[in-house]
C-alpha positions in Angstrom: 78.1 112.5 75.0 81.1 111.8 73.4 79.6 108.5 72.2 76.9 110.4 71.0 79.0 113.0 68.9 81.2 109.4 67.9 76.9 108.6 66.1 76.1 111.2 65.0 79.4 112.6 62.7 79.4 109.1 61.6 75.7 109.3 60.2 76.5 113.1 58.6 80.0 111.8 56.9 77.1 108.8 55.5 74.8 111.8 54.6 78.3 113.4 52.6 78.7 111.3 50.7 75.9 110.7 49.4 75.5 113.9 49.1 78.2 113.8 46.6 78.0 110.8 44.3 73.9 113.3 44.4 75.6 116.2 43.0 78.1 114.2 40.9 75.6 112.1 39.1 72.6 114.7 39.5 73.6 117.4 37.8 70.4 119.2 38.0 71.6 121.2 41.3 72.6 125.2 40.0 74.2 127.9 41.7 71.4 129.6 42.3 69.3 129.0 44.5 72.1 129.6 47.0 74.9 131.4 45.2 77.3 129.2 46.1 78.5 125.7 44.5 76.8 122.5 46.7 80.1 121.3 46.5 81.6 123.7 48.1 78.3 123.2 50.9 79.7 119.4 51.3 82.7 120.5 51.9 82.3 122.6 54.7 80.2 119.8 56.8 82.9 117.4 55.6 85.4 118.6 57.7 82.8 120.3 60.6 82.2 116.0 60.4 85.5 114.8 59.8 87.0 117.2 63.4 83.6 116.0 65.4 84.5 112.6 64.3 88.5 112.7 65.2 86.4 114.7 69.0 83.9 111.0 69.2 87.3 109.0 69.4 87.6 110.6 72.7 84.3 109.1 73.8 85.3 104.9 72.1 84.6 102.1 74.1 84.2 99.4 71.9 85.7 98.0 69.3 82.1 99.1 67.3 82.9 102.2 68.2 87.0 102.6 67.3 86.3 101.7 63.8 83.1 103.3 63.8 85.8 106.5 64.3 88.0 105.8 62.1 85.8 104.6 59.2 83.8 108.0 59.7 88.1 110.3 59.7 88.3 107.9 56.1 85.1 109.1 54.9 85.2 112.5 55.8 89.1 113.4 55.6 88.9 111.3 51.6 85.9 113.4 51.2 87.4 116.4 51.9 90.5 116.7 50.1 88.7 115.4 47.1 86.1 118.3 47.1 89.2 120.4 48.2 91.7 119.3 45.0 88.1 119.3 43.4 87.8 123.0 43.6 90.9 124.7 44.0 91.7 123.5 40.2 88.1 124.0 39.0 88.5 127.7 40.0 91.9 127.6 38.1 90.1 126.4 34.8 86.7 128.3 35.0 
């Protein structure tokens, strides 16, 4: 079970990163679709991915799984911290 959570959390961390890069470089997303900022959605998804990535550490059986878990945690935590920083200071300037 933890091996599957480990894999899926890695996949979702990559998806979060791709969504973030898509939002940053395209600029065609707006708040009017859902009523909340798209970066907020990506922030919450990356936080859940981080939590599942930490839980996925218990299912590590080999070096490949360990590398996948570490990269998941680093990507999700880094993206969450950056998005939190951007959203916090963006709301202060607004």
